[in-house]
N, C-alpha and C positions, 0 to 999 in steps of 0.2 A: 669613282664613288657617285652614287645618285643622291638626289636631295630627299630621299625617303627616310622617315623615322620608323623603325620597326619596333612594335610593342609586343613583347612576349609575356603573356600573362594567362594563367590557366582559369582564373575566375572571370567568366564572361562579362558580368556587370562592371567589374573594375576595368577590364580591357576596353570595353565599349566606352566607359566614361573617359578614360585616358585618350582614346582615339578621337572621340568627339571633341574633347577639350583642345587637343593639338590641332585638329582640323579647323575648329572655330578660330583658332589663332593664326590660321593661314598656312599651316604646315601640311606636307604630304605624308600620309600615314599608311602603313601596312600592318596587319595583325597576324600573330601566330598564337596558338593556344597551348603550346608546350615547348619544352626545350628542343626536342628533335625537329619539329617543324620550324622552330625559330632558326636553328642552324641551317636548314635547307633554304629557307627564305633569305637569310643573310648571305649565303653563298651565291644565290641567284640574283638578288637585288643590289648587293653592295650598298647597304644603307649608309647614310651620313652618321646615324646615331642609333643605338639599340637601347631601349628601356626594357629591362628584364626583371621579372619577379624572381626572388631567391628560392622560395619554397613552392615547387611544382611537383606533381607526381611523375614517376618514371625517370625523369632527369631534372635535377635541380638547376637553378640558374647558375650556380657555381660550376657545375659539371659542364653545362652548355658553354659557359665562358671559357673554360679550359680548352674545350674542343675548338671553339672559334679562334682562340689565340694560337692554336696549333696549325691552322690552315694559312698558307701564305696570303691567299686572297681576302681573308677576313681578319687577319692578325691585327691590323691597324684601325679597325672600326671601333670607335669609342663605345663603351658599354656603361650604362648607368643601372645600378641595381635598385629595385623597389622592394621594400620589405616592411612588414608590420613589426618585426623583431629588430630592435635597435641595440642589441648587446654589442659592446665595444669589440669583442672577439670576432663576431660575425662581420661587423663593418670592416675591421682590419683585414680579415680574410678576403673579403670582396675587393678591397683596394690592392692587396698583394696579388690577386689574380689578374689585375690590370684594369679594374674599373676606374672611370674618371670621376664618378660621384656615387653617392648612396642616398636615396631619397626614402624617408620613412613614411609609411601609411599610418593613419589616414592623412591625406594632404588636401589642401584647398585647391580646386582646379586652376584658379588664376595664379596661385603660387607655383604649381607644377609647370604651367605654361611659361611663366617668367623664368623659372630655373632652366628649362629646356632651351629657351631663346638665349639666355645668358651663356649657357654651355656652348651652344652653336657659335655664338659670337667669339667666345674664348678660343674655340677650336678653329676659327677662321672659316666657318661655314655660313652661307647665307641664311638668315633667320626668316626670310619671307619666301 
């Protein structure tokens, strides 16, 4: 596994804000703009962590998560879902699919960075 954080988000402004925030915090970030390219990048890069939007066109974050969990090489990559919809049923589904966390939008950039660093520490990954 590499030290890359993969951000999978279809809305460019949000994706760029997340990537900028994490890079500013000293993390190595790659981006994908939909579930299919996120899967391809995850398989190629073996990122340390994936931040994935739930609601994306063509393939939802949930569908992409299911596919990633089906591949031996990406099965163990931790996935964090990002969503503006915080219904309990949706959060539960994300966690049942194997997510390690669920972050609701909108979020403060400094809080997002801290949550990601805390997760990396909990997962035993270097946060710098």
